[in-house]
N, C-alpha and C positions, 0 to 999 in steps of 0.2 A: 589123685591129691596124697603129697606127704605128709604125715603126722609129724608134729614136733612134740616129745614129752620133754617139759623142762622143770627140773626140780628147785627147790627152794634158792638153793646157791645161785642158779643160773638167772634168778629173776633181774629185772631190770631194777634201779635203784629207787624205783617207785613203791617197792614190797620194803618197808624198812621195818616193821614190826608185824604182828600178829593182826593187826589192824592197818587197812591202807585207808586213804584218806581222797575224797573227790579233791579236783582243783579245775585248773582252766586247760590241763591237758590229759586229765585222767578222769574216765566215766565209769561206774560200778552199775552191774544189773544183777538182780538175783539169778534169774535164769534167761534162757533163750526165749521164753514166752515175752518177755519185753524188747523183743528185736524191731517193733516199729519205732520204738522210743529211741532204741540204742542208733538206728540209722541217723534220726534228728540230731541225737549227740555229737557223731562222727562229723557231722556237716557243720556243725556250730564251732568246732573245735578246729577244723581245716581252715574256715574262713576266719577264725582269729589267729590260729599258730603256726597252720599248715602242717601238723604232725601232731602224734598222740596216742593213748592207750586204751582199751577198753575191756573190762573184764566182766564175763557172764560167769555167775555162781558165787556173787559176793553181793552183801546187804549192803544198802546204801550207807550204812554207820560203818562199814570197812570190815566188816566179820565174813571170813570166807565160809559159805555153807555148801557148795559146792553143788554139781548136777551130774545126771547122765551125758557121758561127752563120746560118741562113736564118730567114724567117719562120716557117717550122714548127717550128722551135726554139724560138723564143721563145713561141709558142702553145702547146706540149707543156709548157714550164717555168711559163707562167702558169694553164695548166689543172690540172697537178699541184699546187700550191699551193693553188689555189681548191676541189679536192675533198680536199684531205687536212688541212687544218687548220679547226678549228672554235675560237670563230667566225669566218667567213669574212673574209678581208682581201682587198685589191686593191693589189699592190704595182704599181710600175713595171718592168718588164721590159724592158731594153735592150741594145741591141749596143754593144759599145763597143769602141776600139781601143787598146790598150796596147803599147806600143813595139813597132810594126808588126804584133801579133798580135790577130786577132779574139777577143774575149771576151764574156761576157754579166754584165750586172750588175744585180741585183736589189736596188730599193731599197724597203725596206719599211718600214710604222710600224701600231700599232694600239693603242686605250686601253680596251680589252674584256678585259682579261687576268682570269681566265687562259686560256690559248690551249693547244689539245691537237694532237697530232700522231698521228692515226690512232687516237683515243683516250687518249692518252697526253700527261703533263703534263711539262715538262723547263724548268731553270732553266740560267743561263749561268753558269758560274763561270770566270773567265779565260778562257781560249780552250777549254774543254771544256762539253759537254753533258751534264747530269745529270737524272736522273728526279727529279721533285719529291716530298719528303716530306708525309705528311698533312698533319703540322703547319703546313708551308708551303704546301701547297694550301688549307688554310684561310684562312691569312692572305690571300692573293690573292683568293679569294673574299670574302671581309669588304670590302677595298680596292675590289674592283670593284663591290659594293653600294654601297659610300660614294660613289663617282664617279657611279653611274648615278643615283643619287637624284633631283639636282635635274632630270634631264632625261626623268624619267618623266612621266608625265600624271595632272594633277592630276584630282579629283572635283570641283573647283569649276568655275565655268563662266564666260562673260564677264560674266553679271549680278553675280556676287559680288567682281568688282573694283571697288575702291574708286577711282572716276573723278579724284575731286580729289588722290589721292595721285599718281596717274599723269600727270595736267597737271601738277603742281607738279616733278614729275621731270624732264619735259621743259623746263620751263621754267629750270629750275637749271643742268641741261645745256646749254641754248642760252647763257645768261648765262655758262658757262665755255668755253665756245667747243667743246665736245665733242659735243655733238648738233647736227645741221645741218637739223633740220626740225622742223616746228610740230606740236601736238596737232591731230589731226584727231576721232579717237575711238578707243575702247578697243582694239579690233580692230587697227584699222591700226599703232596706236602698238606694240602687242605684237609684232605680223609683225615691225617694222622692229627691235625689240631681240631677235629671235630667242626670245622667250617662248612663241610660239604656234605648235602645228602640227599640220597636217590639220585646222583648226578646233577644236583642243583646247588648254587650258592646260597648260603644264608646270608641275609643281612649283615651279619657281625662281619663276614669276609669281604662284603662291599665297601663298608667304612673303615676297615684295617688295609685293604690290600687294592681297592682300585683308586686311581687318581681322580676319576669324575665319580662323585656322587653326591648326595643331597646335603653332605655334611659341610656348614659355614662356619667360619670366623669372623667377627669384625672386630678391629682394632682402632684404635684413634689416640692422638695426645690432646690434652688440652691446655689453654694457655694459662687458666686459673682453677679455682676449686670444684667449678661447675662445667655444665656443657654450653656454654654460650657462645664461645669461641674456640674453635680446632686449630691445631697449628698441623696436623696430619691425620689423614684417616686411611684405612686399607681394608678391604675386604679379601679375606684368603680363604681359597679352597682346596681340597686334596686329601688325601687319606688321613687317618690318625697321626702316624708315624709322621708325614708330610707336616701337617699342622703344628705339631709339637716342635720340631725343628723351626718352622718359620715364626711361631709365638716366641721362642725363648730368645731367639734372633733380634726379634722386634724391641722387646722389652730391653735387652741389653743394651741395644743400639739408643733406647731412647731415656735410659736411666741415667743418673752420674756417676761418674768414679773419679777415685782421686789415688795419686800417685804417691808411693812411699819408696824411699829408695833405703834399701838395706845390705846386709854385708853381701848377700847372694844376688845384689843387683836391683832392678827395677820391680815394685810390686803394685799393683793395679788391685784397689779396692772397690766394690759394689757399693753402692748406699744400702742396698738390699740384698741378701745372700743369694749368689746364683742358685745354690742348690735348693732354697726355698723357692724361689721362682721355679725352676724346673718340676719339683715337687707339685705345686698347685696346678701348673698348667697340664700337666698330663694326668691328674685325678680329674681336673675339670672336663676332660675328654673321655675319661674311662667311666666316670660315675654319671655320666648327664642323661637326660630321658630322652632317647632319640627318638621317641614317639611324637615329643612335641619339636614343631618345625622351627621353633626360636634358636638363633644361632648362639653360639657362645660368644662371650664380649671380654675384652681386654681395654683398659681405659687408662692412661696416665695423666694425671692431674697434677698439680701445683704441687698436692702436698701429699698425694697417695697414689698408690696403684692398686687397680682393681681387676681381678680376675673372676669372672663370673660364667656359670652355666645353668641352664634349665633344668630344673630337675630336684625336689625337695630333699631335704637331709632325710635318713631313716625316720620312721616314724616311732616315737616314744623315744629316740636317742638325742643326745644332743653333743656340738663338738667337745664340751669341755669334758665329758665322759672319756673321749679319747685321747685327750691330754693327760688327764690324771691316772688312768689305769689301762689296763690291755682289755679290749673289747674285740669281740669276733666281728669280722666285716658283715655287712649286711648290702650283697653284691646286687644292683640294680643290672649289672649287663655281666654276668660271670663268663661268658666265651671272649668277650673283650678283654676282661680285667685279666682271664688265664692267659691269654695270647701276650698281652704285656708284660706280666708277670716272666714268661718264659724267656722274653728276651732282656729281661732285668730293666725295663723302662719303669716299672714299680717291684719295689723291694719285697713288701710284705703286705698281705692284705690287710686293711685296718690299722697301718701306722702312719699314713701319710699326713694327718694332721698333726700328730705328735713330732713329725720329723719335721714340719714346717716351723711349729712352734717352738722348737729347742733349738733351730738355726739362727731363728729371729732373736731369740733370748741370747744366746751365746753374742752376736751382734748387736745387741741392743738397740734391736729395731721393734717398733710397736707393730702387731699383727691383731687383725679381728677377723673372727668367722662370722659370717652373718646366713643364717639360715632364715629364709621364708616360703610361703605356699610356691611362688613362682619358681623358685632356683636357691643356689646357693654362692656365695660370693667369699674371696680369701680378698682381704683389703690389707695391703703393706703402707704404712706411713712413713713417708718420705722425711729425713731429717730437715730441719728448717736450713734456709739458706737466706741469706741477708745481701743485698745488694751493696757493693762496696761503695765506701763514700768518695767524694770528689768524682761522680760522674754524671754530670749534670745532664739533662735532656736536651736534645737538639743541638748537642755540640758532636759532630763526626767524626773530628779528628781525636780527639779527647778518647772516645769510643773505640774508635783505631788502636790509637796506643793500650786502652786496655784489653783489646783482645790480642794483640802481638806480645803484652806482659803476661796474660794468662796462656799464650802457646809457648812461650820461652821457658813458663814454668813446667809444662806439661803439655809435650809434643802431640799426644794422642788426645786430647781434650775434644770432646764432641760438639757438634753445633747446637746441638738442645741444651747441653750444658752451659755454654756459651751464653745462649739466650737467656736461661732461667738467671745466671750470674750478673748478666747487664740489665736485666728486665727489658728485655725486648723481645720480638718475636723471630721467630727461626729466619723468616724471609729476610729480615732486616739484617742479620748476621752473614747471610749467605751473600747479599749483596755487598756487605763490607769486605768480605773475603775476597771477591773477585776484584774491587777497587784494589786491595793491597797486593793480589796478584799482578794487576795491571803495572802497578806502581814498583814491580820488583821487590816489595818490601816482603814478600811471603811467596813461599813455593810449598807447593804438596808433593812429599816423598811417597810413591805407592798407591794403591788402589783406595777408594773411598772407604773400604771397609779393612782394616788390618794395617793402614797408610798411617803417616806421620806427619807433622807440619814441621817446616825449617822456615825459622824466622830469620830476615837478613836487614840488618841494619845499613 
């Protein structure tokens, strides 16, 4: 065992004066004779914060008193911790010098909560160690399963990897300056990305690069402000990268656009900023709880667009905190998040909510972040649209003229937009368009996506 000797200048920020103070992440013990109690404190801190420091040779009032520290002392401390805590942890046990007195520092961390000390679980509350209640233990178990999901082994194999997705990911990562290697083969690339272990795919690799997997996204367009009547419904499956593309296309197709003529030509402006939509989509797939079989959802209502995912917001944090100040990201799926970061699908961990908020504020669009125990939603409120006057119901010819009028003003106007403007459903608009085509009054130029309308009087 290597013994580190740390002097006062090298100590962590926890040593601020001649007296230290116990806290939720710092525990003080007079000597290693209190090793049993120390093990309980380590478990309590791990279950609350995931890491902490423990000092032997310091009274509980913060006064360093020192003790004899030999190589055998350090081994005994290390062995006691290893034998008494489950799951096992591997702390750094060091000899340090505090104000001319020899002490022991135990620097520990772990991400596999809940931890148990001799079969019992504890949690840190202030500077006290309390036994965990059944409800709290259940929450920790659920949290543990959630974090462990992406690191578990997938039933898929290398043959199931869609190589074109992986190759494209490396290309985009190199262009972004975040990947420094070229694509050689799937196995080598996945190893470098940390998505392959012992020759087996991790679940993170499955949802990222296998187009056949457990990931599902449901999308729908509703006629009103509730779910009573839907105009369109879809179920998407595929890899995260494929669902990002499908989701963005779906929302862009079903939200309203307006056209403005500028000195540089025609400018199409969406009712909700595209960059805000794209950010919400990628975040919903990046940070969802993959241990939960509930699919992601996208819903386009008459008054709003909702993008939802299973997986509650980080405990103890609120969306407002991420808008108002810089907050460190608490990653539910660090492997997935890192992969998306490398290809620049996400810009910076912890910045997504602020980017959405800033884009909507600039466009004068109201956005709301809803955090519940069952999941998280981003809600974009659509600008109010009024049905034009003098468009009586059950007068098809006047409606046909109104369709042609709108198409003359905007040759790329969408069917969903026309349906909302005229107060009818999309099926009616499609039927009217077929009639106008049959009468030679309307022609479609180009494909359904990317084409334009040509009005013929």
